[in-house]
N, C-alpha and C positions, 0 to 999 in steps of 0.2 A: 940338403938334409930334408927328409920327409917330415910331414906334419905328424907329430906324435899323437898317439891315441888320446891322451888327456887334453890335447888342444883341438882336435878335429871337431868334436861336438860343439864346443863354445864358438869356434870360428864359423861353422855351418849355421848355427843358431843366429849369430850376429848378421850374417849375410841374408838369411831368410827374414829376420826381423826388420832389417832395413828395407828389404823388398816390400814387406807388408806396409810399412810407413809410406813408401812411395805410392803403392797401390791405393791406399786409403786417402791420400792427399791429391790424387790425380784429377779430381773434378773441380774442386774449389780451393781458394786460398792462394797464398803466395807461391807455393810450389807449382801449382797449376798455371798461375799467371806467368811465372818464369819459364815454364815449359812451352807455353804458347809463344812467348816473346822470342825465345831462342829458335823455335821452329820457323817463325816468320822471318827472322834474320837470315837463317840458312836459305830459305825459299827465295829471298830477295836477291841472292847472289848466284843464281843459277846461270849456266852457260851450256852450250852444246858439248864442248870438250869435257866439262865437269860431269855432265850427265852421262856421257859415254864411260868415263872412268868409274863413276858410281855404279853403273850397271855391271861393269866387269867385277868390281870389288864385291858387290852384292852376291854374285854367284858363289862366292866362297862360303856362304851360309845356306845355300840351297841343298836340300837333302840329296838330289841327284849328283852333287859334287862331293858333299861331305862323306856320305857312306862309302862310295868307291875309294876315296882317298884314305878313309879309315881302314878299309880292308887292305890296301897296299901298305899302310903304316903298320898294321897288325902283322903282315907277312914279314916286314923288316924287323919288327919288335920281337918276333917269336924266338930270335936268338937269345933274348933275355928270359925266355921261358914261355910256354904255352899259356900258363895260368895268367900271367901278367898281360900277355898279348890279347887273350880273349876277354879279359876284364875291360880293356879299352873299348871294345865294341859294345859290351853290355852296358857300360857306364853311359855311353852316348845314346843308345837305343832307349834305355830306361829313362834317362833324363829327358829325352825328346817327348816321350809319352807323358811323363809327369808335367812337363812345361805346358803341353797342349791342354791337359785337364785343368791346370791352374789358370790358364788364360780363359777357359770357359767359365770357371767359377768367378773370376774377377770381372770378365765381360766388359773391358774398357773399349770404347769405340775408337776407331782410327781418326786421324785428321780428316778434314773435309775431302771428299772425292775429287773436287776440282784441283787439289794440290798434288794429286797422285801422278807420278811419272812411271809407275809400275802398277800391276794389278795384284793387290794383296789378297790373302785368304784369312779367314778367322778373325779373332780379336787381336787387339794391339799390344797388351801387356801380359807377360814379358815378351819381348821381340823374339820370334822364332829364329830368324837368321842370326841374330846376335848370340842367342843361347847355343845354337848348333855349332857355330864357329868357335865359341869359347870352350864348349864341351869337347869338341874334337881336338882342339889344340892342347887342352889340358890332359885329355885321355892319351893322346899320342905321346906327349912328354912323359907321362907316367909309364906308359907301355914301353918306352925306350929306356926307362930307368932313371930319367932326369929328376933331380930334386933341387930344392932351394930356389934361387932367383930365376933361373930359366923356366922351371915348371910353373912359377907364378906369373912371369912376364908373358909367356905365350898366350894364355887365355885372355889376358887383358889387352894385348896387342890385337888379337883376332877380333875380340868384341869391339874394340875401339874403331878399327877400320871398317868392319862389316856394318856395325851399328851406325856409324856416321853416314855410310852410303844409304842406309834405309831411311834415315832422317832426311837426307838430301833428296831422295826420290819421293819424299812426301807421304810415305806410308806408315811412318812411326813418329810419335812424339819423342823428344830426347829422353824423357823419363822411362819410356818403354825399353830403350837401349840399356840404360843403367840397370833396370830391373832384370833384363836378360842376362847381363854380366853377373849380377848378384845371384841370380838363380843358378847359373853355371858354377860360380865359385862355391856356393853353398852345397850344391850337389856333388861337386868334385871332392870337397872336404868330407862330406858325409859318407861317400862311397869309396874313398881312397883305400886301396887294397893294402897299403903298407901298415 
């Protein structure tokens, strides 16, 4: 079942409000301390095999992977109608641009460079890779006409896997990943074509 029009706006607002709370608590306080502690716990358990796996999973949030996959998904989804298929691409492209601007406004710094196992770009919150993976998964599910649990589970699964890889690679705080997923969820609810 699609999110009804009367629930879309409150659900999007809740996601964005939670993101705002995370962004405002990112520097000081208990949330920031928990963020740093979890980051260090992940960093303490690195291995060569885990690093290789994290790099592979991380590519699923790279624009050079997301956008071609989205185009292929749109081609498949066009059987459900061109409007729905093209909306999937627009949702991700517009969401990526909005996320980038938001990250510039928040301007949260990344973890220390000595922790990096990858070379990031831009600011830390919300995570670009997490956001793109969740947006693409959600938009593809909607483009294919999926509703209910599958359409909600796909963005969460994509965000969890890709986001965890970014924390493991040392380029994001855990809160950045949660914020990326919340941004994608809010955006998908707000822009849902149903």
